C-alpha positions in Angstrom: 0.0 0.0 0.0 1.0 3.7 -0.3 3.7 4.9 2.0 3.8 8.5 1.1 2.6 11.0 -1.5 4.7 13.6 -3.3 3.7 16.8 -5.2 5.5 17.1 -8.5 5.4 20.5 -10.3 6.9 21.8 -13.5 8.9 25.0 -13.4 10.5 27.2 -16.0 13.7 28.0 -14.1 14.8 25.6 -11.4 17.3 28.1 -9.9 14.7 30.9 -9.5 12.1 28.4 -8.1 14.6 27.0 -5.6 15.3 30.5 -4.4 11.6 31.3 -4.2 10.6 28.3 -2.1 13.6 28.6 0.1 12.6 32.2 0.9 9.2 30.9 2.0 10.9 28.7 4.5 10.5 25.4 2.7 13.5 23.1 3.6 15.7 22.0 0.7 15.7 18.2 0.5 19.1 16.9 -0.7 18.1 13.2 0.0 16.7 12.8 -3.5 19.9 14.0 -5.2 20.9 17.2 -6.7 20.4 17.7 -10.4 20.7 20.9 -12.4 17.1 20.5 -13.7 15.2 19.5 -10.5 14.9 20.1 -6.8 13.1 18.7 -3.8 11.8 20.4 -0.7 10.2 19.4 2.6 7.0 21.2 3.6 5.7 21.3 7.2 6.2 19.2 10.3 5.4 16.0 8.4 8.0 16.7 5.7 5.6 16.6 2.8 7.8 16.3 -0.3 7.6 18.9 -3.1 9.5 18.0 -6.2 10.2 20.6 -8.8 11.2 19.7 -12.4 12.1 21.9 -15.3 9.5 21.6 -17.9 11.3 19.4 -20.3 12.1 16.8 -17.6 8.6 17.0 -16.2 7.1 16.3 -19.6 9.4 13.3 -20.0 7.9 11.9 -16.7 4.3 12.5 -17.5 4.5 11.6 -21.2 2.6 14.7 -22.3 3.2 18.4 -23.0 2.2 21.1 -20.5 -0.8 23.2 -21.3 0.1 26.3 -23.3 -1.9 28.7 -21.1 -1.9 29.4 -17.4 -5.2 31.3 -17.6 -7.0 28.7 -15.5 -6.2 26.3 -12.6 -7.0 22.8 -11.8 -5.4 22.4 -8.4 -5.1 24.5 -5.3 -2.3 23.6 -2.8 -3.2 24.5 0.7 -0.9 25.0 3.7 -2.1 25.4 7.2 -0.8 28.1 9.5 -0.6 28.2 13.2 -1.8 31.9 13.6 -3.0 35.0 11.8 0.5 36.4 12.2 2.0 33.4 10.4 -0.4 34.0 7.4 0.6 37.6 7.3 4.3 36.8 7.5 4.1 34.2 4.8 2.2 36.6 2.5 5.0 39.1 2.9 7.6 36.5 2.2 5.7 35.5 -1.0 5.8 39.1 -2.2 9.5 39.6 -1.3 10.4 36.4 -3.1 8.6 37.5 -6.3 5.3 35.7 -6.0 1.8 37.3 -6.4 -1.1 37.5 -4.0 -4.4 36.7 -5.7 -6.3 37.0 -2.4 -5.1 39.4 0.3 -4.9 38.1 3.9 -8.3 38.3 5.6 -11.0 36.6 7.7 -13.6 34.3 6.2 -16.7 33.3 8.1 -15.3 34.6 11.4 -13.1 31.6 12.1 -10.8 31.2 9.2 -8.0 33.6 8.2 -6.0 33.1 5.0 -4.6 34.4 1.7 -3.8 33.0 -1.7 -0.7 33.3 -3.8 0.8 32.2 -7.1 4.4 31.0 -7.3 6.8 32.0 -10.1 5.1 29.5 -12.5 1.5 30.5 -11.8 0.7 27.5 -9.5 -1.9 28.6 -6.9 -1.4 28.1 -3.2 -3.5 29.0 -0.2 -2.4 29.7 3.4 -5.1 29.2 6.0 -5.3 29.5 9.8 -8.4 28.0 11.3 -9.6 29.0 14.8 -11.4 25.8 15.8 -12.8 27.4 18.9 -14.9 29.8 16.8 -16.0 27.2 14.2 -19.8 27.0 14.0 -21.2 23.6 14.9 -23.8 21.8 13.0 
């Protein structure tokens, strides 16, 4: 049965993407080798694995070409935060690293606080703090 799951993403420039995700605080993972066209990071306390591959290498793995346009999205990657302040700090790191906020930090439904950003290749991510003590019950 499955032991773990990894997230594999195509990127245009591995060097710029490594810098971007390092600035967000993701931990570079050298366990999976070091190639000039790929990189690996650990995310969070459970060390979720993010694999980045330059587009040509990625296409060779998936056996297909990437979509030509980034005008839509099919996946949203969500990361939990421990506090409102952590969401705000991460949003600032995203901007300083060259990413874009598509949703400014703010409250939703009185118990969630989050924001949304795109990385250097247009992938969409969300940061979310949930105050379970304020969550409405059934």
